[in-house]
C-alpha positions in Angstrom: 44.4 -99.4 -47.9 42.7 -100.3 -44.7 39.4 -98.8 -43.9 38.6 -99.0 -40.1 36.5 -97.8 -38.0 34.3 -97.7 -34.2 30.7 -98.4 -34.4 29.1 -95.5 -32.3 27.3 -97.6 -30.1 29.5 -99.8 -28.9 33.5 -100.6 -28.8 33.3 -103.1 -31.6 35.6 -102.1 -34.1 35.2 -103.2 -37.6 37.4 -103.5 -40.9 36.3 -103.0 -44.7 39.6 -104.0 -46.1 41.3 -105.6 -47.5 38.3 -106.7 -49.2 39.6 -110.2 -50.6 39.2 -111.4 -46.8 35.8 -109.4 -46.3 33.6 -109.0 -48.7 35.6 -109.8 -51.9 34.3 -112.0 -54.6 34.7 -115.8 -54.9 37.7 -115.1 -56.9 39.6 -112.7 -54.5 39.0 -109.6 -56.1 37.2 -106.7 -54.5 33.6 -106.4 -55.1 33.1 -102.6 -54.6 29.1 -102.7 -54.5 29.5 -105.2 -51.7 31.7 -103.6 -49.8 29.5 -100.6 -50.2 26.4 -102.6 -49.2 28.0 -104.0 -46.0 29.3 -100.8 -45.3 26.2 -99.1 -45.3 24.2 -101.5 -43.4 26.9 -100.8 -40.4 26.6 -97.9 -40.6 22.8 -97.8 -40.7 22.9 -100.5 -37.9 25.0 -98.1 -35.9 23.1 -94.8 -36.3 20.0 -96.6 -35.7 21.4 -98.2 -32.4 22.9 -94.8 -31.4 20.0 -92.8 -32.0 17.6 -95.4 -30.3 15.9 -95.7 -33.5 15.5 -99.1 -33.5 17.7 -102.3 -32.8 18.9 -101.9 -36.2 17.8 -105.4 -37.4 15.9 -104.7 -40.6 16.3 -101.2 -41.7 20.5 -102.2 -42.4 19.6 -105.3 -44.6 16.9 -103.0 -46.6 19.8 -100.7 -47.2 22.4 -103.6 -48.3 19.9 -105.0 -50.8 19.5 -101.3 -52.2 23.3 -100.9 -52.9 23.8 -104.4 -54.2 20.5 -106.6 -54.4 22.7 -109.8 -54.7 24.1 -108.9 -51.2 22.5 -112.0 -49.6 23.4 -114.5 -52.3 26.8 -113.3 -52.3 27.2 -113.2 -48.4 25.5 -116.9 -48.2 27.5 -118.2 -51.3 31.6 -117.5 -49.2 30.4 -119.8 -46.3 32.2 -122.9 -46.1 29.8 -125.1 -44.7 26.8 -123.5 -46.2 23.3 -122.8 -45.0 20.9 -124.1 -42.6 17.4 -122.6 -43.0 14.8 -123.4 -40.1 11.0 -122.4 -40.8 8.1 -123.3 -39.4 5.0 -121.9 -37.1 6.2 -122.8 -34.0 9.5 -123.8 -32.6 12.0 -122.2 -34.9 13.4 -120.0 -32.9 14.3 -122.9 -30.1 15.3 -125.2 -33.1 17.5 -122.4 -34.6 19.1 -121.8 -31.3 20.0 -125.1 -30.3 22.0 -126.1 -33.9 23.7 -122.8 -34.1 24.8 -123.3 -30.2 25.6 -127.1 -31.0 27.5 -125.8 -34.1 29.6 -123.2 -31.9 30.3 -125.7 -29.6 31.7 -127.9 -32.2 34.0 -124.9 -33.2 31.9 -123.6 -36.0 31.6 -120.2 -36.9 28.0 -119.8 -37.2 26.3 -116.7 -38.9 22.7 -116.7 -36.6 19.8 -114.3 -36.8 19.6 -114.5 -33.0 17.4 -111.0 -32.7 15.0 -112.9 -34.2 15.0 -110.7 -37.6 13.4 -113.7 -39.4 12.3 -111.7 -42.6 14.5 -111.2 -45.4 15.7 -107.8 -44.2 16.8 -109.2 -41.1 18.4 -112.0 -42.6 20.9 -109.5 -44.9 21.4 -107.4 -41.8 22.9 -110.8 -40.1 25.3 -111.3 -42.9 26.5 -107.7 -43.3 27.1 -108.0 -39.8 29.4 -110.6 -39.7 31.5 -110.3 -42.9 34.8 -112.1 -41.3 37.8 -114.1 -42.8 36.7 -116.6 -40.1 33.3 -117.0 -41.2 34.4 -117.6 -45.0 37.0 -120.1 -43.7 34.8 -121.8 -41.0 31.3 -120.6 -41.1 27.9 -122.0 -41.3 24.8 -119.9 -41.5 21.8 -120.7 -39.1 18.9 -118.8 -40.3 15.3 -118.9 -38.3 13.0 -118.0 -41.5 9.3 -116.5 -41.2 6.9 -118.4 -43.4 6.6 -115.6 -45.6 10.3 -115.0 -46.3 11.3 -118.6 -46.6 10.6 -119.0 -50.7 13.1 -116.0 -51.2 15.6 -117.0 -48.5 15.9 -120.4 -50.1 16.2 -119.1 -53.3 18.8 -116.5 -52.0 20.9 -118.6 -50.2 20.8 -121.8 -51.6 20.3 -123.8 -47.7 21.9 -127.3 -47.6 19.4 -128.2 -44.9 15.9 -127.0 -44.7 13.9 -127.7 -41.3 10.5 -127.6 -41.2 9.3 -128.1 -37.7 5.9 -127.4 -38.5 3.0 -125.5 -40.8 -0.6 -125.3 -39.0 -3.4 -124.4 -41.4 -3.8 -121.3 -39.3 -1.2 -119.2 -40.8 -3.1 -119.7 -44.1 -5.3 -116.4 -43.9 -1.9 -114.6 -43.5 0.1 -116.6 -46.1 -2.7 -117.8 -48.6 
């Protein structure tokens, strides 16, 4: 059966089933762990915003990853047009927004971490917030990734394109 609900902080309605349209596996069968991870993330996001505990951009992804450690891999793999990762010391937010806007103007469904949550938890939150069937059939992700998160983001999303804006030596003290 269907499960639908309303987020406590808005009038946005979400649907979690039928799973094959939203969070099912590649074979169309339900992936219960993935479905629970997505539902948990959405719940945490709504509660976080409703209680004004934050923007709900990082914690939901951390919770979803605890429920299903492969949540990012699974959701990224279902996008028809793959993933673009943008990273660099400067310019990644602007570059990612320009790319996302161009793709949206072209009629693509774009999964984009526009809120700026560019660590793995925030990227997972971005994906769990958008699990529509449209994302699967028309979707492409444009992800801004922090330099520290870049290796894991690349490994887990298998991007078709990686855009490196620039890398300065001043980051070596933070990242080695």
